N, C-alpha and C positions, 0 to 999 in steps of 0.2 A: 588559794591565795595566790595573787599575778605577781611576779614582781620581775622589773626590765631596767637592765642597765643599757644607755645606750651610749658609746664613745665617740667624742670628737675626731677628724685628722689634724685639725688646728691647736697647736699646741703654744700655749703661752709661758714667757718666763715667770719662773717661782724666784720672787725678789728675795734678798738677804734679809736676814734681822731689821739692821739699819732700814732697808728701801722699806720692808713688807706694809703695805697701806693698810692692811687687815680687812675686817669684815664689821657685823653689825654692834651697832650702841651694845650694852650685853646688861641682861637683869638677872645674870647668873648668883649674885647674892646679896643681902641685906636685909632688911625688915624699917619698915616706915616706921619714921620717930612723930614724938606727938608734936611737934612743931610744923613738920609738913602738911601732917595730916586735918591739923588747924587749918593752914594755909592755903591747902587744897584739896576741903572736905568729897569723897567720894560718894558715890552713887547711894541712896539708900541700901541697893541690894548688896552693892560691893560691901558697904560697914556693918551691915548684920552678918553678913558670911566671914567677914576678918575676925569682927566679935568673937563670932560662934568656933572661928579655926582657933584663937589664941587660947582659948580652955584647953585645949586639948592638943596641941600644936606637938606635932613628933619631930625633934633638930637634928636626928641623926645625918650623919651626911655620908653615905661611902659611894664607892662605883668598884667595878671590877678591875679598873686602870690603876687603884690607888695605892697599891701595895709598896711600890717607890716611891723613898721621901727624893723630897729634891733639895739641892744641896746648888744654890747659885750665887759665885763668886761679888760680892759685893749687894748681897740680899737686904732689904731693910731690917731693922733689927724687931720689929713686931711680925716680920714675916717668920723669921727664926726662929722663935720663939711660939710661931703656932703652927699646927694640925696643917699639913700637905693641901689640903681641900682649901681650907683658911687664906693660905699662903697663896693660891691659885686666885681667888677670890678679891685680896686684897690687889693684886699686880693686873687683875683686869679692869677693877673699878676706877683705880688709881689712872688708868691707861685712856681709858674713856670719857672719866671727867676732865684729860687734860685736851680728849679729841674737843668735847662741848663746849671748853674754854676758848678755843682755839676758834670754832665756826661760830660764836658768838660776837669775837670781836674781828669777824671778817674773814679770817683765815681758813683754811681750807683744810677741813679734816681729816680727809680721807690722804693726803699726804700729810701726814703729823710725825710721823716717821722718817720722812722726806720719800717719793717713791720715785720705780724709772719713768720714763715715757710711756712703756710696754704696757707696764703694770695697771696703771692712768685707765687705763682702755678698757679694761674688765673688772676694774672695784671700782665703788663709791659714786660719784654724781655719772660719770659717763652712762652707767648704764641706764641712764633716763633719758628717753629721746624729748626734743620739745615740744614737740603734741600731744605727750604723757603729761609733763612736770611742768606744762604752762600753769601758769597763776601762782603753783607753789610756791611757800616763800623762799627767799634766798637761803637763808640761814638752816631749812630745813635739807638743801641738798649739799650745801656744803660739810652738813656732818654726817652726810650719807657715806656708811662704810663699809656698804654691805657686797654681796659675789653674783647677785643678781639682781632682776626688779619681779620679787614676787606678785605682786597684784597683776604683772600680763602674764602671769604664767599660771592663774588659778582663776575660774568661772566666778565674779562673784552677781549676786544678784541681789534687786531691790529689794529693803527691807530685813535682809539678813544680817545678825549679828556676828563681828569679825574679832578676834584677840589676836595682837600680835605679839612675841615674846620679843624683849630688847628692841622696843618702839625707838631708841634714840633722839634723832633732833624731830623724827614724826612724819617724814616723808612717804613712808609707806604706810601708815596711817589715815593723812590725808589723801591718797590716792587711793585708797580702799573704801574711804568715808565718802568719796566720790560717784561712786561705782555702787553703795549700798543706798544712797538716795537718803533723804530727812526720813523716810520707813524705819531706816536700821541703824545699826552704831558698829563703830567701832573703839575697841578698846586698846591702849598703848598701854604696856607692861614694861618697866624699866627700876634698876636698882639705883642709880646715879641721879642725885640729886641736881646736878650740873646740866646733866640730858633732860633730867624733867622740865628743869627750867627754863629750857632750851625751847623745847618741844610745846609748851606751855606758851609762849612768848609768839612761838610759833606759828600755835593755831589762835591765838588772838587777831595775830596780825591778816592771817586769811581768812577770817571768819566763822572759821570750822565748829557747827555748833554739834555735829552729830558726833563728837569726839568726845571719850573720858583716857587720860595720862592716870594711868597708877601709881605707886613705890610699892614694888614689891620684889619675891624672889619668882622666876620659872620652875622652882622646884617645889614651892608649895604657892598656887597660884590663888590671889585674893577674889575669888570669884565661884560661884554657889556651882555644883554637879549639873549637870547638860545643861550650862545658859547660853551655849555660843552654837554656833554653824561650821564656821571655820578657822581653825588656826594655822597662823600662819610666820613668819619668821623670818630675817635674813642675814644669816651667817651669824647665828649667836648660840645655837644650840653646841656649837661646839667646843664654845667656853665652860659649859659646865663642867664642873669635878664628879656631877651625878645627874647624867642623861637617861639611867633609867627612870629615876624621879621625876626630870623633866618629863619624859614620853608618857608615864602614867598619868600626870597631871592635865598634859593637854589632851589625852582618852576620857579621864572625867569631867571636865570640862565642857568636853563638846556632846550636843543632842545626837541620839539614836543617826544615824548616815549623814554624821557629821566629816566634814575633813580636815586632813593636817597636810598643808603645802608650806614647805619651807625652802628655803634654799639655805647652802652649807656648806661647808669645806668640808670633805673628805679624804682617805683615802683608797685606791686604787690595789694598794698589794700590803701587805702586813708593816707597819711604821718601825722602823731601829728604838729599839729602848728609847735610847740617849736622848732620842728626840723629844720623846713622853717626859722626861727626865728634867728636860730646861724649864724653867718658869715664869720667863719671858716669850719662851716658844709658845705658850697657852694663851699669854694674852697676845699675841699675834695671830692668834686665831689657827696654826700648825699642833702643835703640842698637844690638844687635845680631840685631832680631827679624830672620826670613826670610822675603818675598814666601809666599804661599801656590803659583805655580807653580811657583818657584825652590825649594823645599821638596819639591814632589813632584819635580822632575827631578836632585836631589841624589841622593834616597833610590833613586832609578833607576839613578844614578849608581855607589851603591854597592853595585846588587845588587838591591834587596828587588823585590819585586811586590805587586799588588793593597793599591797605593798611595793611602789614604781621607785627603780633608782635612774634619773637622767644625767649626765657629764654633759657637763654643760663646756667646759674648759678645762684642758689639762696642764702644767705648768711644771715647767722645766729651769735648769740652769746657764740654759746658751747667754743670756743677760744678766745673769743675778744681781750682778754689780759687785763692789771690790770687797766686800766685810765674806762674801759666802767662804771663799777658803780658807778663813781665817775662822771662819763657825765650824766647819765642817773640818778641819785639824784639830782644832779642839774637844769636839768630840769623836775623836778620830773613825771617821766616817769616809768612805768612798765617794766620789760625784753620782757613778752608778747605783746606788744605796735610796740616793734622795729624786734624781732625775727621773722626771714626771708622776712622783709619788702621790702630791695630792693634787685638789683636782675640784673644781667649783660644782657644786650640783642641787638638782631640784628634788626633791622628797617628796611624796606625796601616798596619801594613805588614808584609809577611809573606820570609822564607826561602825560597825555594823546595826542597820535598823531595826 
């Protein structure tokens, strides 16, 4: 197994909770409902597989980091009554539904919480050059919340089948569809109705015929075993409360020799437990971030080989904003405990041939 960690000398600021623009739209929870399925019928392959999976679905949710209970002041009543995993899902779903509504009405979802000038250069639409994003619908770019441009970081070939976990407004799906050509296909998977509606509207505007958006969970992908060549994602895996299951599902749907290539937020050392216990930090792409070595170990446990983690940017506190001191005080943390803790990374792995 090959593992690589590359650190960049350039340090970017870690924005506060109030400023953090965050990451990729999520698919980390929620099953498709009957109305959505009727309005947007999936391909015959996806429908047949979803039907067979539903008969014996395993709905258990677990994660090695789920022991601590979340207790967030002001949490919604339904969150207080739900399990930790369900509360994370609800918070994530609510956040990205709001981001989709903002993008659909002409707003910039990547700054849905307010973002600093520095953060805006390493998150969201700024990651796509004019040459590559040219021709993409404006709504797809506005809805971009990622921490990298995964389509620029992985080789895609004509005729390949690609799955994008947490496809959001569809920007990465559309760019990948262009690369795989008419003989290929790209599936976008998302759990948020508002994001799916936005992505399908963007698809119609762009006239992309070789893409399909599916509603579902990345912990339970509605595609058959060994059906795709590449699994990609843009800052979404960190949002799942059951990452081991996400990685097992990615391995299952990949064909032998297939590749896992995702951009994600990671930590370069152990995260203070107080951060992982804050509900809003999960939906901000911080509370659920895996440490680099932990990410590699989980990928190996899921059956992947040729594992590599390349650090793209690290984030500091220099210009985190006025809200950062309050948050650190609430959590009883020193600035040095969070300084340069989080990073965006490209995570690569392969399914053995």
